[in-house]
C-alpha positions in Angstrom: -74.4 -16.8 101.4 -76.8 -20.6 102.1 -74.5 -23.3 100.5 -77.4 -24.9 98.5 -77.5 -21.8 96.3 -72.9 -20.4 95.8 -72.5 -17.2 92.8 -71.6 -19.2 89.1 -71.8 -18.4 85.4 -74.5 -19.5 83.5 -73.4 -18.9 79.6 -75.8 -19.6 75.7 -75.3 -18.0 72.7 -77.7 -15.0 73.1 -76.3 -14.3 76.7 -74.1 -14.3 79.4 -75.2 -14.2 82.9 -72.3 -13.6 85.2 -71.5 -12.6 89.2 -72.8 -9.2 90.1 -70.3 -7.2 91.3 -69.0 -3.6 91.2 -67.1 -4.0 87.7 -70.3 -4.0 86.3 -71.7 -0.2 87.3 -70.4 2.0 84.9 -71.9 -0.6 81.9 -75.5 -0.4 84.1 -75.3 2.5 84.9 -75.2 3.8 80.5 -77.6 0.6 79.8 -80.5 1.9 82.5 -80.2 5.0 80.2 -81.8 3.5 76.9 -85.4 4.3 77.5 -85.0 6.3 80.8 -86.2 2.4 82.6 -86.2 4.0 86.1 -89.5 6.0 84.5 -91.4 2.8 85.5 -93.7 3.5 87.9 -94.9 -0.2 88.3 -91.1 -1.5 88.4 -88.4 -0.7 90.8 -85.2 -0.2 88.3 -82.5 2.3 89.9 -81.4 5.8 87.9 -77.6 6.3 86.3 -76.9 8.0 89.8 -78.2 5.1 92.6 -76.6 1.8 90.1 -73.6 1.8 92.9 -76.3 2.1 95.2 -78.5 -0.9 93.5 -75.7 -2.9 93.4 -74.5 -3.1 96.7 -78.2 -3.7 98.2 -78.5 -7.1 96.0 -75.0 -7.9 96.8 -75.7 -7.2 101.0 -78.9 -9.6 100.3 -76.2 -12.2 98.6 -74.3 -11.8 102.6 -77.7 -12.8 104.0 -78.3 -16.0 101.5 -81.6 -14.5 100.3 -80.2 -13.4 96.8 -78.7 -14.6 93.6 -77.8 -12.2 91.7 -76.5 -12.1 87.8 -75.4 -9.5 85.5 -76.9 -9.8 81.9 -74.3 -9.7 78.9 -74.5 -9.5 75.8 -71.6 -11.7 74.1 -71.3 -9.7 70.9 -70.2 -6.4 72.7 -68.8 -8.1 76.3 -71.3 -5.7 78.1 -73.1 -5.6 81.0 -77.7 -4.8 80.0 -79.4 -5.5 82.3 -80.2 -7.5 85.7 -81.2 -10.7 86.8 -81.8 -12.7 90.1 -82.5 -15.3 92.2 -84.3 -14.2 95.0 -86.2 -15.1 98.2 -84.4 -18.0 98.6 -85.3 -20.9 100.1 -83.6 -23.8 100.7 -85.5 -25.4 103.0 -88.3 -25.8 100.6 -86.4 -25.7 98.0 -88.4 -22.8 96.2 -87.1 -19.7 94.6 -87.8 -17.0 92.6 -86.8 -15.5 89.1 -86.9 -12.1 89.5 -85.7 -8.4 89.8 -85.0 -8.5 86.0 -84.5 -5.5 84.2 -82.7 -5.1 80.3 -81.5 -2.0 78.4 -84.4 -1.4 76.4 -83.0 -2.3 72.7 -82.4 -5.6 73.7 -86.7 -6.7 75.4 -87.8 -8.7 73.1 -84.7 -10.0 72.1 -83.6 -13.9 72.2 -81.3 -13.1 75.0 -84.3 -12.9 77.3 -85.4 -16.0 76.8 -82.3 -17.4 76.9 -82.1 -16.2 80.0 -84.6 -17.5 81.2 -83.9 -21.0 79.9 -80.9 -21.1 81.6 -81.9 -19.9 85.0 -84.3 -22.5 85.4 -82.4 -25.0 84.0 -79.8 -24.1 86.7 -82.7 -24.2 89.1 -84.3 -27.2 88.5 -81.4 -29.9 87.1 -78.6 -29.3 89.0 -81.0 -26.9 92.4 -83.4 -29.8 92.5 -86.3 -26.7 92.6 -90.2 -28.1 93.5 -91.3 -24.7 91.9 -89.6 -21.7 90.8 -91.4 -18.4 90.8 -92.5 -15.1 89.1 -93.7 -12.2 90.1 -94.5 -8.3 88.6 -96.9 -5.5 88.8 -100.8 -6.7 87.7 -100.7 -3.8 85.5 -96.8 -4.8 84.4 -98.6 -6.4 80.9 -94.9 -6.4 79.2 -93.5 -8.9 81.4 -96.5 -10.8 82.5 -96.7 -11.6 78.8 -92.7 -12.2 79.1 -93.9 -14.9 82.2 -97.0 -16.6 80.1 -94.9 -17.2 77.5 -92.6 -18.8 79.5 -94.9 -20.9 80.3 -95.2 -20.2 84.0 -99.1 -20.5 85.4 -100.7 -17.9 87.1 -101.1 -19.3 91.2 -103.2 -16.3 92.3 -103.4 -12.0 92.9 -101.9 -10.7 96.1 -104.1 -7.3 96.4 -102.7 -4.1 97.5 -99.9 -6.4 98.5 -97.7 -3.4 98.9 -97.2 0.1 98.4 -96.2 1.7 95.4 -92.9 4.0 96.0 -92.3 5.3 92.8 -92.6 8.8 92.7 -95.1 8.5 89.7 -97.4 6.2 91.7 -97.0 7.8 94.9 -100.2 6.4 97.6 -101.2 3.7 95.4 -101.3 0.5 95.8 -99.5 -2.9 94.0 -101.5 -5.7 92.9 -98.8 -8.4 92.6 -99.4 -12.0 90.1 -97.8 -14.7 91.4 -96.9 -16.9 88.5 -95.0 -20.8 89.0 -93.5 -23.3 87.3 -93.0 -27.1 88.9 -90.7 -30.0 88.8 -93.4 -32.3 87.5 -93.9 -28.6 84.4 -90.0 -28.6 83.2 -89.7 -30.8 81.2 -92.5 -29.0 78.7 -91.5 -25.5 79.7 -88.0 -26.6 78.7 -89.0 -28.4 75.4 -91.3 -24.5 74.6 -87.8 -22.9 75.5 -85.6 -25.1 73.3 -88.1 -25.1 70.1 -88.1 -20.9 70.5 -84.7 -20.5 70.7 -84.0 -22.7 67.9 -85.7 -20.8 65.9 -83.8 -17.2 66.7 -81.9 -16.1 64.5 -78.3 -15.0 65.1 
């Protein structure tokens, strides 16, 4: 892995982000069944039987220096409830994307996601000294788009017919990708916004 980013643990009251490993397989295979997340046609989430391969895929990208994957841990249970990553890592230009994220349905729309993004953004801007952090999502993934916009990220543009959608329910369709970003100069305001939101969250 590039020396710019190394696997690390990021922890808060509502979530812990720990380096992904095959030890998280059983939890993640169970978590993805909460909401049958692999059926969402506008995103790529593995089936339970494909979880081991997905973990390995992310670890292989980590070895190549293009991804730093995390297991998302719920502190109350100590169990992995999803995944997230730093991806498309561009060390030369101090840029990266936060993505390839999913959570089991029962923890969605909870402080867990806000704090996970707060931890990832804080580490990116304050420790890695990123110039910009990107978020990308399918045009039709309205839940993801709203969540990204609530963070304070700005829409840079839409890459039309950006990718061929491999999901069986969307065979033959093309993905329009919405590209959002937060710049280093914007981080203090975004940080204050996220800290305010988290301060209002109940235990």
